[in-house]
N, C-alpha and C positions, 0 to 999 in steps of 0.2 A: 576507481569505478569509472567506466566509460560514461561520457555525457549522454549517450543514447538511451541507457536504461532509465534515468530519471525522466527523460522526455516521454518515453513509452508509458511510464507510470502516470505521468500527468495527462497523457492522452486517454489512458484507461479511466482515470478519475473523471475527465470531461465526458467520456462516453456514458458514465453513470450519472451525468448531470450534477456533478460535484465540482466546484471550482477549486483548483489546487490552492489558491490563495486563501481559502477558508480556513486553512490550517497553518499554524506557525511554520515558517520556512525551515528553521533549524530542525524542528521536530520531524517535519516531513522528510527532510534530507536524511536524518538519522534512520527513520523507518525504511527509506529506500535502500540505504546501505545494509541494514539488517536483512531486508528481503533479498537483496542480491547475494549476500554472504550465505544465506540459507538455501539458495538455489531456487527461490520462488520466481515465477514469471512476473513480468510487470503487472499483469492483471491481478494475480494473486496478492501482490504487494499492495495494489490499489484497494483491494477488498479489505486487507488488514488495516490500512490507513483509515478507511471509512469506519470500519468496525470499532477500532480503538479510539479514533478521533471523535466519533459521535457518541461514544459510550455504549455501544451496542454489545451485549454479551452474547457471543456465539455459543451454541451447544458444543460440548467437547468434541463430538464426532466431526463437526464442521472444521474445527481447528486442526484435527488430525488429518482430515482429507486434504486440506490446503497446505499442510506442512508447517503450521505455526508451532 
């Protein structure tokens, strides 16, 4: 994975006022790899990180819309 994708994910997290360091680095890296492999944008991956990392249960239609 290119170094640019994780940087863009971290920027997207920061834009949501979420510090990337609030999440375990290894877990966050794994989520970034999953998002990249699934064809998600960095912003979509950031949303997934926040949703799963903070224990927010998204309605199924939201997960479908963002490609989770």
